[in-house]
C-alpha positions as CSV (number, residue, x, y, z in Angstrom):
1,M,6.5,89.7,94.4
2,K,8.6,92.6,95.7
3,I,9.7,95.4,93.4
4,D,12.1,98.1,94.6
5,I,12.5,101.1,92.3
6,I,15.5,103.4,92.7
7,T,15.0,106.9,91.3
8,C,16.0,110.5,91.8
9,L,12.4,111.6,91.1
10,P,10.2,109.6,93.5
11,N,7.2,111.9,93.2
12,L,6.7,110.8,89.6
13,F,5.4,107.5,90.9
14,E,2.7,108.8,93.2
15,G,-0.2,108.6,90.7
16,P,0.3,105.6,88.4
17,M,1.7,103.3,91.1
18,T,-1.2,103.9,93.6
19,Q,-4.2,103.2,91.3
20,S,-6.2,100.4,89.7
21,I,-4.7,96.9,89.5
22,I,-1.4,97.9,91.1
23,R,-3.2,99.3,94.1
24,R,-5.4,96.3,94.5
25,S,-2.4,93.9,94.2
26,M,-0.8,95.7,97.1
27,D,-4.0,95.8,99.1
28,K,-4.3,92.0,98.7
29,G,-0.7,91.5,99.9
30,L,0.3,89.9,96.6
31,V,2.8,92.6,95.6
32,E,5.1,94.9,97.6
33,L,6.2,98.0,95.6
34,K,8.6,100.5,97.2
35,I,10.1,103.7,95.7
36,H,13.6,104.7,97.0
37,D,14.8,108.2,96.7
38,L,18.4,108.1,95.4
39,R,19.0,111.5,97.1
40,D,18.7,109.8,100.5
41,Y,22.1,108.1,99.7
42,A,23.9,111.2,98.5
43,A,27.2,111.9,100.3
44,N,27.1,115.7,99.9
45,K,25.1,118.2,101.9
46,H,23.2,119.4,98.9
47,K,22.0,115.9,98.1
48,H,23.4,116.0,94.5
49,V,23.4,112.6,92.8
50,D,24.7,113.7,89.4
51,D,27.9,115.2,88.1
52,Y,29.7,116.2,84.9
53,A,31.1,113.5,82.7
54,F,34.8,112.8,82.6
55,G,36.2,113.9,79.2
56,G,33.6,116.6,78.8
57,G,30.4,116.6,76.8
58,A,26.8,117.8,77.3
59,G,24.6,116.5,80.0
60,M,25.0,115.2,83.6
61,V,25.5,111.6,84.8
62,L,24.1,109.8,87.8
63,M,26.9,109.1,90.2
64,L,28.1,105.6,91.2
65,E,28.3,106.0,95.0
66,P,24.6,106.7,95.9
67,I,23.4,104.0,93.6
68,D,25.8,101.5,95.1
69,K,24.8,102.5,98.6
70,C,21.1,102.1,97.9
71,I,21.6,98.7,96.3
72,S,23.8,97.5,99.1
73,N,21.2,98.6,101.7
74,L,18.5,96.7,99.9
75,K,20.6,93.6,99.5
76,S,21.4,93.6,103.2
77,K,17.8,92.8,103.8
78,R,17.1,90.2,101.2
79,D,18.4,88.4,98.1
80,Y,17.3,89.8,94.7
81,D,16.7,87.7,91.6
82,E,17.5,90.6,89.2
83,V,18.9,94.1,89.4
84,I,17.5,95.8,86.2
85,Y,18.6,99.0,84.7
86,L,16.1,100.7,82.3
87,T,18.0,102.1,79.4
88,P,17.3,102.8,75.6
89,D,20.3,100.5,74.6
90,G,19.1,97.5,76.7
91,T,17.4,94.4,75.5
92,T,14.1,95.3,73.9
93,Y,11.3,94.3,76.3
94,N,8.6,91.9,75.2
95,Q,5.9,89.6,76.6
96,S,8.3,86.6,76.8
97,I,10.7,88.6,79.1
98,A,7.7,89.8,81.1
99,N,6.5,86.2,81.6
100,Q,10.0,85.1,82.8
101,L,10.4,88.1,85.2
102,S,6.9,87.6,86.6
103,L,8.1,84.3,88.1
104,Q,10.8,86.1,90.2
105,K,10.3,87.1,93.8
106,N,12.5,90.1,94.3
107,L,13.5,92.7,91.7
108,I,15.4,96.0,91.8
109,L,14.7,98.5,89.0
110,I,17.1,101.4,88.5
111,C,15.8,104.5,86.7
112,G,18.4,106.3,84.7
113,H,18.2,110.1,84.3
114,Y,20.0,112.9,82.5
115,K,22.6,111.2,80.3
116,G,22.4,107.9,82.2
117,V,24.5,106.3,84.9
118,D,28.2,105.9,85.6
119,Q,29.3,103.0,83.4
120,R,30.6,101.2,86.6
121,V,27.0,100.8,87.7
122,R,26.3,98.8,84.5
123,D,29.6,96.9,84.7
124,H,29.4,95.8,88.4
125,L,26.0,96.3,90.0
126,I,23.2,95.3,87.5
127,T,22.2,91.9,86.1
128,K,20.0,92.9,83.3
129,E,19.5,95.9,81.0
130,I,16.0,96.5,79.5
131,S,14.6,99.0,76.9
132,I,10.9,99.5,76.4
133,G,11.5,100.7,72.8
134,D,13.7,102.4,70.3
135,Y,13.2,105.9,71.6
136,V,14.6,108.1,74.4
137,L,12.6,109.3,77.4
138,S,13.6,112.1,79.9
139,G,14.3,109.3,82.4
140,G,13.8,105.7,83.3
141,E,10.9,106.4,85.6
142,L,8.2,105.9,82.9
143,A,9.9,102.8,81.7
144,A,10.0,101.4,85.2
145,M,6.3,102.0,85.5
146,V,5.6,100.1,82.3
147,L,7.8,97.2,83.4
148,A,6.2,97.0,86.9
149,D,2.7,97.2,85.5
150,S,3.3,94.5,83.0
151,L,4.8,92.2,85.6
152,I,2.3,92.8,88.4
153,R,-0.7,91.9,86.2
154,L,0.9,88.4,85.7
155,V,1.2,87.6,89.4
156,P,-1.4,84.9,90.3
157,G,-4.4,86.4,92.1
158,V,-3.9,89.9,90.8
159,L,-6.4,89.8,88.0
160,N,-10.0,88.7,88.9
161,N,-10.0,86.3,85.9
162,E,-6.8,84.1,86.1
163,T,-7.0,83.4,82.3
164,S,-7.3,87.1,81.3
165,A,-3.5,87.7,81.0
166,L,-3.1,84.5,79.0
167,S,-5.3,85.8,76.2
168,D,-3.4,89.1,75.8
169,S,-1.6,90.2,72.7
170,F,1.9,88.7,72.3
171,Q,1.1,85.6,74.3
172,D,2.0,82.8,71.9
173,N,3.4,85.4,69.5
174,L,-0.1,86.4,68.3
175,L,-2.0,89.7,68.6
176,A,-5.3,89.5,70.4
177,P,-8.4,88.9,68.3
178,P,-11.3,91.5,68.0
179,I,-13.5,91.7,71.1
180,Y,-17.1,92.9,71.4
181,T,-19.7,93.7,74.1
182,R,-23.3,94.8,74.3
183,P,-25.3,95.8,72.4
184,S,-25.1,93.1,69.8
185,E,-26.1,95.6,67.1
186,Y,-25.6,99.3,66.9
187,K,-26.2,101.6,63.9
188,G,-26.3,98.4,61.9
189,W,-22.9,97.3,63.1
190,K,-23.3,93.7,64.3
191,V,-21.3,91.4,66.5
192,P,-20.2,88.3,64.6
193,E,-22.8,85.6,65.1
194,V,-20.3,82.9,66.2
195,L,-19.6,84.9,69.4
196,S,-23.2,84.5,70.6
197,S,-23.6,80.9,69.4
198,G,-22.6,79.4,72.7
199,H,-20.5,76.9,70.7
200,E,-17.2,77.1,72.6
201,A,-15.1,75.2,70.1
202,N,-16.3,77.3,67.2
203,I,-15.7,80.5,69.2
204,E,-12.1,79.5,70.0
205,A,-11.5,78.5,66.4
206,W,-12.8,81.9,65.2
207,R,-10.7,83.8,67.7
208,Y,-7.5,81.9,66.7
209,E,-8.2,82.6,63.0
210,Q,-8.8,86.3,63.7
211,A,-5.7,86.5,65.8
212,L,-3.7,84.9,63.1
213,K,-5.1,87.2,60.4
214,K,-4.5,90.3,62.5
215,T,-0.9,89.3,63.3
216,E,-0.2,88.5,59.6
217,K,-1.4,91.9,58.6
218,R,0.0,94.1,61.4
219,R,3.0,92.2,62.8
220,P,4.2,89.5,60.4
221,D,7.5,89.6,62.1
222,L,6.0,87.8,65.1
223,L,5.2,84.7,63.0
224,K,8.8,84.2,61.7
């Protein structure tokens, strides 16, 4: 999988995108992640990529031209399955969308900033708009990190245990069941006996029952 992220604040990605699972996935050659500085495509000598909104109003808007130039440059090198704009008013992101996008080979993520992007970017250049929740961030960079992380961990070979991602919360519309590790007893708090029984069928039945109970209590909307 190749993910290209377009941003006016590339330094924000230096830490999160170079550690842990993401770093290992790139070292293995399973994922290629590149950050593109939008200011490299600015047409003015001061490298400005934002301007005031037509009609007035508070806040600046990311300009159409540098975004178009960056996307055109990327598309000249390969075909992309999706060009995704991270925005609070996009489709709310969930595990089902993550599963679908993880099957794609080439993705572009566009990080909005300030008051967002020129509407013509949304009308003509992007194929999908995604929100990671009903709240507003200072920019789309954090949302792009969330999206990229959730996709990369689903790429075959990234996780050491191939079945790990399949047991995560929201797979099959259920929250994950409780999990335990050593010691089996601490301060009188014990691990459920079934988990150390070695009886695989009973363990799976217990996990499903617990996942169902947890979902009914915390997220009944997932069961509708």
